[in-house]
N, C-alpha and C positions, 0 to 999 in steps of 0.2 A: 959449620958456623951459621947461625940464623941472623937475619937482619929484620928489624922492625920498621915498618913504614911510618914515616913521620906524619902527624895529623895534617890534613889539608886546611890551610888557613886562607881566608879571603885576602886578596891582594889589597894593600893599603890604598892604592890609587883608586880601586873600585869603591872602597868606602868613602873616600873623598869625593868621588864623582857623584855618588848618591846624595851625600850631604850637600854638595854644591847644587845639585838639581833642586833639592828642597829649598835652599836659600833663594835660588833664582825664581822658583814658583812663588815664594812668599813676597819677594820684591816686586814681581810682576803683578801679583794680586793687589799689593798696596798701591802701586802706581795706577792700576786700573780704578781702584776705589777713589784715589785722590782726583784723577781726571774726571770721573763721574760726578764727584762732589763739586768740583769747579764748574762743570758744565751745568749742573742743576742750580748751583748757588749764584753763578754770575748774573743771570737776569734779575734775581732777587736783590742782590747788592746794587746793581745798576738802578733798579726801581727805587731803592731806599735812598741812595745818594742823590738821584735826580729829583727827588721830592723836596730837596733843600735848595735847588738851584733856580735861577731865573730861566725862562724859556729859551732865550738865545744860547745859553751856556750848555744846555743839555746835549746838543749835537755838535758842540765845538770840537775841533781837531787840532792837536791831539786831545783825546778825552782825559778828563781829570775827575777824581772822586769828589773833591770839594773845591770851591773857588772862594775868592775874597768876598763875593757877593752872596754866598750861601746864607740862608736865613730860614726862619720858621714861618715866613710870610705865606707860603702855600697852605700850610696847616691852619694858620689863623684864618685864611680866606674860607676854608671849608668849615671850620668850627664856629665861625661867626655868621654863617649863612643859614638862615632858617630853612631854606629850601633843601639844602644839602643835609641838614640834621634830620629833616623829615624822612629822607631816604633811609637813614640809619634806623630811625624809629620803626619804620615799616618793616625793615629787614628783621629787626629784633622781634617784633610782634609776630610776624609770620613764621619765622624759624623756630621760636620757642613754642608756639602753638602747635606747629607740625611735629616737633620732637615730643612734646608732652602727649598729644592725642595719639600719635603713632605708638608710643610706648603703652599707653592705656589699652588700646585695642590689641596690640601684638601680644602683650603678656597674657591676656585672657584666651586669645586664639591659640597661642603656643601651648598653654597649659592644657587646653582641650586636646590638641593634637598629640601631646606627649603622654597624657595620662588616660585617655579614653579611646575606645573603639566605637565608632558610630557609623551608620549607613552613609555612604558617599564620601568617606574620609579620603580615600585614595584619589577620587575625582577632584575633590577640593584641593588636595595637595598639588595635583597636576595643574589645576587652574592658577594657583598661587605662583608656581614656578613659571608658568607660561606668561603671566603678566610681567614678571621680572625680566623675561627674555625679549619682550616687545620693545623696539626702539621708541623712546618717547616722542621723537619728531613725527612719527607716523600718526600719532594721535592728536597732533596739534589742532588741526581743523575740526575734527569731531568734538573735541573738548571746548573749543571756542564756541561752536554752535550750541552745545549743551549748556555751557555757563551763561550764555546770553539768554537762552530760552528759560532758564531757571531764575533769571533776574539777579545773578551773582556777578555780572561783569563789573569790573573796577571796584571790587569789594575784597575785604580780608577773607571772608568765607570762601569766595571763589578760588583764591590762590591756595588757601590752606587745604581745602578738600582735593584740589587738583594735585598738589604735591604729595598728599597722603596716598594717592593711588600708586605712586611710584616708590614711596618709602615703605609702605606696609608689607609688601611681599618679602623684601629682604629682612625686615624686622621680625616677621613671623618665622622665617626660616632660621634665623640666628637664635631667636629665643627658644624655639622648639629644640634645636640642637643643644642649647644650654640646659634646658630643663631635663633633657634626656640623660645628662651627666649626673643629675642629682638623684640619689637613691629614692625609689618609690616608698621605702619604709618610712620616710620622714612624714609625708602627708598621710600615709595609711595609719601611722601611730596617732597623728592628730585627730583623724576621724574616729578612731577607736575611743579616744578620750572625749568624744562628743562634739568635736568641731566639725562644721560643715566643710564641703569642698572649697567653697569660697573663702572661708576662714583659714583653711589650711594653706591656700595660696598666699593670702596676704600676711598671715602671721608667721608662717614657716618658710615658704619657698622664696618669696620676694626679698626678705632680708638677706638670704644666701645668694640670690641671683643679682645682687647689686653690680658686680663687675660686668656681667652680660648686658644689663640694662644701660649702664653708662656707655659701653661701646656702641650699642644700638642708638642711644640718644645722641651721641656725638656724630655718628654717621648721618642720621636724619637731619640734624641741625646743619651740618655742612652741605648736604644736598640742597636744602631749602635756602641757605644763605647764599650759595654760589649760583643758583639757578637764574638763567637769563632769558631763555626763549619764551617760556610760558609767562614770566613776569612782564615781558614786553608785549605779548599778545593779549593778555587778559586784563591789562590795566590801561587807562586812558589819560588820567590826570596826574600831575606831579605829586599830589598828596597821597597817591597810592603806589608810586614807584618805589623800587627797592635799590640797594646800593649798586648792583651791576648795571642797572639802567641809568642811575645817576652818573656813573663813570662815563657811560656812552654819551650822555647828554652834554658832557664837557667838550665834545668834539663839535666845533662850530662849522659853519659853512665855508668860511675862509681861513680860519685859524683854529689851532688846538691849544687848550690850556694844559700842556704836557705836565708841568710841575704840579698842578692841582690834581690831574689825573693820577699821577704817581702818589701824591699824598693821600688821596682818597683810597687808592689801592692798598697802601700800607695800613691805613686805619681800618679798612675792610678786612684785612688779613688778621688783625690782632685778636678778634674774638675766637677764631678757630685755633690760633697758636696758643692763646692762654688756656683754652679748654684742654688742649692736648698736654700742655705742661702740667696743669694741676691734676688732671685725671689720667695721666699716662699709665700709671700702675693698673688702674681698673680697666682701661681701654685694652691694653695688651693681654691682661688676664682674661677678659671677656672674649676677645677674639680667639685666643688659643683654646679656651675651654669649650667654646661653642663649636669648634671644628674637630673635637676629639670623637664625638659620637653623634650620629644623626638618627 
């Protein structure tokens, strides 16, 4: 009489243990994400709610989000002060100019790096990457001397050209990577039809490269908008100061206007937040496409 061995089956408790481990891992991951979001969001919420309070209420204990005296007075104080509005105007002028000029130069440089081989190409590539790797603070004193010598101290061109030195390397690297993902046959076909290389760039490649250009433009705008050290060093008068300097100037010798500082910080954050909300699709697409191939 022969016996047949029953098939080996996994023990139910083992299956439950595996499923339980997965559930625990998911729960721990969610808890970690929630804690991280709270840690990152708590200062922002504190800044937002503090911008509606009176100065003595900001550090009251126990802390409260809003009080009976909460109002829009700090925002009205900022928005009705010509001096503060000038800071915002300066930031917009400098940041938009830096973003636009950086894109204009970076697109042409990236097109040359992506589509042509020329003498010294590798050396220039190394130089571009090297500039990106240099800490900006190490160049503060040399740039101050250079800007003063050129007569650009306390002017828009002085700030714009200085910021472009730090935004251009990243923009060229990103746009080169983005152009590398676009088929060469596109501009080659345009040149066969009689279009020049310049025309192929502007008529064929740039309309396709909008996501990459948006991501680079947003990055350069944020760098120029948030920059503090060079804006403080290369400007002298209030009519050339930018928003980060304006926030610092609200710190008096004997007292700080905390609520106005918070209100100005909220107003200063809005342009970047709105840019990301409206151009989020292009920004993410440009960042991922530019990182696929270099």
